[in-house]
C-alpha positions in Angstrom: 0.0 0.0 0.0 1.0 3.6 -0.5 0.0 7.0 0.6 -1.8 9.1 -2.0 -1.5 12.9 -2.4 -4.6 14.7 -1.3 -5.5 17.7 -3.4 -6.3 20.9 -1.5 -8.6 23.9 -2.0 -8.7 25.8 -4.3 -7.9 23.0 -6.8 -10.6 23.3 -9.4 -11.1 19.5 -9.5 -12.7 19.7 -6.0 -15.5 21.6 -7.7 -16.3 19.1 -10.5 -19.0 16.5 -10.3 -17.6 13.0 -10.3 -18.7 10.4 -12.9 -20.3 7.1 -12.0 -18.0 4.1 -11.7 -18.7 1.2 -14.1 -19.4 -1.7 -11.7 -17.3 -4.1 -13.9 -14.2 -2.1 -12.8 -14.7 -3.1 -9.2 -13.2 -6.5 -9.9 -10.0 -5.0 -11.2 -6.9 -5.3 -8.9 -6.0 -1.7 -9.6 -9.3 -0.4 -8.3 -9.1 -2.6 -5.2 -5.5 -1.4 -4.6 -6.7 2.2 -4.9 -9.3 1.6 -2.2 -6.6 0.1 0.1 -4.3 3.1 -0.6 -7.2 5.5 0.2 -7.7 3.9 3.6 -4.1 4.1 4.4 -4.0 7.7 3.3 -7.1 8.6 5.3 -5.9 6.9 8.5 -2.5 8.5 8.2 -3.9 12.0 7.6 -5.8 11.4 10.1 -9.4 11.6 8.8 -12.7 9.7 8.9 -13.7 10.0 5.3 -12.1 10.4 1.9 -13.7 10.8 -1.5 -12.1 9.9 -4.9 -12.0 13.6 -6.1 -9.8 14.4 -3.1 -7.1 12.2 -4.6 -7.8 13.8 -8.0 -9.9 10.9 -9.3 -13.2 12.2 -10.7 -15.2 9.1 -10.0 -18.1 8.5 -7.6 -16.6 6.4 -4.8 -15.6 7.1 -1.3 -14.4 5.5 1.9 -15.5 6.2 5.5 -14.5 4.9 9.0 -15.8 6.9 11.9 -14.7 4.5 14.6 -11.9 5.3 17.1 -10.5 1.8 16.5 -10.4 2.3 12.8 -12.0 -1.1 12.5 -15.2 -0.5 10.5 -14.1 0.6 7.1 -16.9 1.3 4.6 -16.7 1.7 0.9 -19.5 3.4 -1.1 -19.4 3.2 -4.9 -22.0 5.3 -6.8 -23.7 6.4 -3.5 -27.1 8.0 -3.6 -29.0 9.5 -0.6 -32.6 8.2 -0.9 -34.0 9.8 2.2 -33.0 12.5 4.7 -34.6 13.0 8.1 -36.3 16.2 9.0 -34.3 16.3 12.2 -31.1 18.3 11.8 -27.7 17.9 13.5 -25.0 20.6 13.8 -21.5 19.1 13.8 -18.0 20.6 13.8 -16.6 19.6 10.4 -13.2 19.7 8.9 -11.8 18.4 5.6 -8.5 16.8 4.5 -8.7 19.1 1.4 -9.0 22.2 3.6 -6.5 21.4 6.3 -6.7 23.2 9.7 -10.1 24.7 9.0 -13.1 23.6 11.1 -16.7 25.0 11.2 -20.1 24.0 12.4 -22.3 22.7 9.6 -26.0 21.6 9.9 -27.1 18.6 8.0 -29.8 15.9 8.2 -29.3 13.9 11.4 -30.3 10.6 9.6 -30.2 9.4 6.1 -30.8 6.4 4.0 -28.0 5.8 1.5 -27.8 3.2 -1.3 -24.5 2.2 -3.0 -22.3 -0.6 -4.2 -19.7 -2.1 -1.8 -16.1 -2.6 -2.9 -17.1 -5.9 -4.6 -20.1 -4.5 -6.5 -22.8 -5.8 -4.1 -25.7 -3.3 -3.7 -26.5 -2.3 -0.2 -28.7 0.2 1.6 -28.1 1.7 5.1 -30.1 3.8 7.4 -27.6 5.8 9.5 -27.5 8.7 11.8 -25.2 10.9 13.9 -21.5 11.2 13.0 -21.6 8.5 10.3 -24.5 10.3 8.5 -22.7 13.6 8.7 -19.5 12.0 7.3 -21.4 10.2 4.4 -23.2 13.5 3.5 -19.8 15.4 3.6 -18.2 12.8 1.3 -21.1 12.6 -1.1 -20.9 16.4 -1.4 -17.3 15.9 -2.6 -18.6 13.7 -5.3 -20.9 16.5 -6.3 -18.2 19.2 -6.3 -19.4 20.8 -3.1 -17.3 21.6 0.0 -18.3 22.0 3.6 -17.4 25.7 3.5 -20.2 26.2 1.0 -22.6 25.8 3.9 -21.1 28.7 5.8 -22.4 32.3 5.6 -20.3 34.5 3.3 -18.7 36.1 6.3 -17.7 32.8 8.0 -16.5 31.4 4.7 -14.3 34.5 4.1 -12.9 34.2 7.7 -12.2 30.5 7.2 -10.4 31.1 3.9 -8.3 33.9 5.4 -7.3 31.5 8.2 -6.4 28.9 5.6 -4.1 31.5 3.9 -2.4 32.3 7.2 -1.9 28.6 8.0 -0.3 28.0 4.5 2.0 31.0 4.9 3.2 29.7 8.3 4.0 26.4 6.6 
């Protein structure tokens, strides 16, 4: 396995909508290796989710593991949110593509998501809490949307100024 470079804001590829993955590709050794490399990269970063566009691959797949023990890795290929709860949850979010920036974002507390697993088997999950927040955040990446897009113009401006300062410090 190897660590993959994570592209950072304002890379324009983070704003592009990813294309569906042909399910036949899931059996390819290269695709499976990329998933393993993504997990290694995410855990090392450290993070709890990573979408393919963040490694400059404009395809609709992502990985997630919100457990402290890093022992429940999930793969979502061509994910679709089928249902969102009316109940909302505010959560402090960060992003590996916008390092060092955190902000409170409000999203649906519960969702139902459908996808293919890493072997092409369709599945559906009803999830809530942190896992639901993370899945919504990563699906946003597949749609070319970033968590800072949920912020007011003032808060987004402040966050981006902070990002510039962090980058200048090295």
